C-alpha positions as CSV (number, residue, x, y, z in Angstrom):
1,X,-263.5,64.7,126.6
2,X,-260.2,62.9,127.4
3,X,-261.6,59.6,126.0
4,X,-262.4,61.1,122.6
5,X,-259.6,60.7,120.0
6,X,-257.8,63.8,118.9
7,X,-254.3,64.8,117.9
8,X,-252.8,64.4,121.3
9,X,-254.2,60.8,121.8
10,X,-253.3,59.8,118.3
11,X,-249.7,61.1,118.6
12,X,-249.1,59.6,122.1
13,X,-250.6,56.2,121.1
14,X,-248.8,56.0,117.8
15,X,-245.5,56.8,119.5
16,X,-246.1,54.3,122.3
17,X,-246.9,51.5,119.8
18,X,-244.0,52.2,117.5
19,X,-241.3,53.3,120.0
20,X,-242.3,52.0,123.4
21,X,-243.9,53.4,126.6
22,X,-240.9,55.5,127.6
23,X,-241.3,57.5,124.3
24,X,-245.0,57.8,124.9
25,X,-244.4,59.2,128.4
26,X,-241.8,61.6,127.2
27,X,-244.2,62.9,124.6
28,X,-246.9,63.2,127.4
29,X,-244.6,65.5,129.3
30,X,-244.6,67.9,126.4
31,X,-248.4,67.6,126.1
32,X,-248.7,68.5,129.8
33,X,-246.6,71.7,129.2
34,X,-248.9,72.5,126.3
35,X,-251.9,72.2,128.7
36,X,-250.2,74.5,131.2
37,X,-249.5,77.1,128.4
38,X,-253.2,77.2,127.6
39,X,-254.2,77.5,131.2
40,X,-251.8,80.4,131.7
41,X,-253.1,82.2,128.6
42,X,-256.6,81.9,129.8
43,X,-255.6,83.0,133.3
44,X,-253.9,86.0,131.8
45,X,-257.1,87.3,130.5
46,X,-257.7,85.9,127.0
47,X,-261.3,85.4,128.0
48,X,-261.6,89.1,128.6
49,X,-260.8,89.7,124.9
50,X,-263.6,87.4,123.9
51,X,-266.0,89.1,126.2
52,X,-265.1,92.5,124.8
53,X,-265.3,91.2,121.2
54,X,-268.0,88.5,121.3
55,X,-267.8,88.0,117.5
56,X,-264.3,86.5,118.0
57,X,-265.6,84.1,120.6
58,X,-268.6,83.0,118.5
59,X,-266.4,82.4,115.5
60,X,-263.9,80.2,117.6
61,X,-266.8,78.4,119.2
62,X,-268.4,77.6,115.8
63,X,-265.0,76.7,114.3
64,X,-264.4,74.4,117.3
65,X,-267.8,72.7,116.9
66,X,-267.1,72.2,113.2
67,X,-263.7,70.7,114.0
68,X,-265.2,68.2,116.5
69,X,-267.8,67.2,113.8
70,X,-264.9,66.7,111.4
71,X,-263.2,64.4,113.9
72,X,-266.5,62.6,114.4
73,X,-266.8,62.0,110.7
74,X,-263.3,60.7,110.5
75,X,-264.1,58.2,113.2
76,X,-267.4,56.9,111.6
77,X,-266.8,57.2,107.9
78,X,-266.3,54.1,105.8
79,X,-262.6,53.1,106.1
80,X,-262.1,55.2,109.2
81,X,-259.3,54.2,111.6
82,X,-259.3,53.9,115.4
83,X,-256.8,55.9,117.4
84,X,-255.3,52.5,118.3
85,X,-254.6,51.5,114.8
86,X,-251.0,50.4,114.3
87,X,-248.7,52.3,111.9
88,X,-244.9,52.5,111.3
89,X,-243.1,55.6,112.5
90,X,-239.4,56.5,112.5
91,X,-237.9,56.6,116.0
92,X,-237.2,60.1,117.6
93,X,-235.0,61.2,120.4
94,X,-236.3,62.4,123.8
95,X,-235.9,66.1,123.0
96,X,-237.9,65.8,119.7
97,X,-240.5,63.6,121.4
98,X,-241.0,66.2,124.1
99,X,-241.2,69.1,121.7
100,X,-243.5,67.3,119.3
101,X,-245.8,66.5,122.3
102,X,-245.7,70.2,123.3
103,X,-246.5,71.4,119.7
104,X,-249.2,68.8,119.1
105,X,-251.0,70.0,122.2
106,X,-250.4,73.7,121.5
107,X,-251.7,73.4,118.0
108,X,-254.6,71.1,118.9
109,X,-258.0,72.8,118.2
110,X,-259.6,70.3,120.7
111,X,-257.6,71.7,123.6
112,X,-258.3,75.3,122.5
113,X,-262.0,74.6,122.4
114,X,-261.8,73.0,125.9
115,X,-260.2,76.0,127.5
116,X,-261.8,78.8,125.6
117,X,-265.4,77.4,125.0
118,X,-266.1,74.5,127.3
119,X,-264.5,75.1,130.7
120,X,-265.8,78.7,131.0
121,X,-269.4,77.3,130.9
122,X,-268.7,75.7,134.3
123,X,-267.6,79.0,135.9
124,X,-270.2,80.7,138.1
125,X,-269.4,84.3,139.3
126,X,-271.9,83.8,142.1
127,X,-269.6,81.1,143.6
128,X,-266.6,83.4,144.1
129,X,-263.5,84.6,142.2
130,X,-263.8,83.6,138.5
131,X,-260.1,83.4,138.0
132,X,-259.6,81.0,140.9
133,X,-262.5,78.8,139.6
134,X,-260.9,78.7,136.1
135,X,-257.5,77.8,137.6
136,X,-259.0,74.9,139.6
137,X,-261.0,73.7,136.6
138,X,-257.9,73.9,134.4
139,X,-255.6,72.1,136.8
140,X,-258.3,69.4,137.3
141,X,-258.5,68.9,133.5
142,X,-254.7,68.7,133.3
143,X,-254.6,66.1,136.0
144,X,-257.4,64.0,134.4
145,X,-255.9,64.5,130.9
146,X,-252.4,63.4,132.0
147,X,-253.7,60.4,133.9
148,X,-256.0,59.3,131.0
149,X,-253.3,59.7,128.4
150,X,-250.8,57.9,130.6
151,X,-253.2,55.0,130.8
152,X,-253.6,54.9,127.0
153,X,-249.7,55.0,126.7
154,X,-249.3,52.0,129.1
155,X,-252.0,50.0,127.5
156,X,-251.6,51.1,123.8
157,X,-249.8,48.0,122.7
158,X,-252.3,45.6,124.3
159,X,-255.4,47.6,123.1
160,X,-254.0,47.8,119.5
161,X,-253.4,44.1,119.5
162,X,-256.9,43.4,120.8
163,X,-258.5,45.7,118.2
164,X,-256.4,44.0,115.4
165,X,-257.8,40.6,116.5
166,X,-261.4,42.0,117.0
167,X,-262.4,44.3,114.1
168,X,-265.9,44.5,115.5
169,X,-264.8,46.1,118.7
170,X,-262.6,48.5,116.8
171,X,-265.7,49.6,114.8
172,X,-267.7,50.0,118.0
173,X,-265.0,52.0,119.5
174,X,-265.0,54.3,116.4
175,X,-268.7,54.8,116.5
176,X,-268.8,55.5,120.2
177,X,-266.1,58.1,119.9
178,X,-267.9,59.6,116.9
179,X,-271.1,59.9,118.9
180,X,-269.3,61.5,121.8
181,X,-267.6,64.0,119.6
182,X,-270.9,64.9,117.9
183,X,-272.5,65.5,121.3
184,X,-269.7,67.9,122.4
185,X,-269.9,69.7,119.0
186,X,-273.7,70.2,119.4
187,X,-273.2,71.4,123.0
188,X,-270.6,73.9,122.1
189,X,-272.5,75.2,119.1
190,X,-275.8,75.7,120.8
191,X,-274.5,77.0,124.2
192,X,-275.7,80.6,124.6
193,X,-273.3,81.7,127.3
194,X,-270.2,83.7,126.6
195,X,-266.7,83.3,128.2
196,X,-266.5,84.1,131.8
197,X,-264.0,86.9,132.8
198,X,-262.1,87.5,136.0
199,X,-263.6,89.7,138.6
200,X,-261.8,92.9,139.4
């Protein structure tokens, strides 16, 4: 999921290419805070609301699947761009970089789908406290997400240059990401389980 291009990756990579690694890492700190905000919201019982009103959960799940399919189409459509495509951006200060990273993550439907629809499918009430399982899964996702995005930030310039010199690899990257996003969309849309809720 971390490897698939979404608003977070596109913002972080574009900032790293246009303004340098330090700007990318500052933005990543804001993204990390956004991840934590989602984790706290889920831990506070938002899944309970979806369990009580399953229609809301179903609507969000289907909307999430549709959003992933839209991202997949953007990746594979004729003239589509890789997340590592270069573009010019005006430089921002550290505070704005941090806040934009935070808001990009907070308003990112892909992250909402991950915490509301995807991670709860791996929670098993038979294995113990559901809330603790969700917390461990969320913190694991944050660790993987931050590490993965940090790697993209550090290598963004080199990868962008490689893709600029090798259009075929850029096209293969787009199709691979489009295929992965489509797979996640189908998984989310067809999964029959509802959100797990914390045990009393």
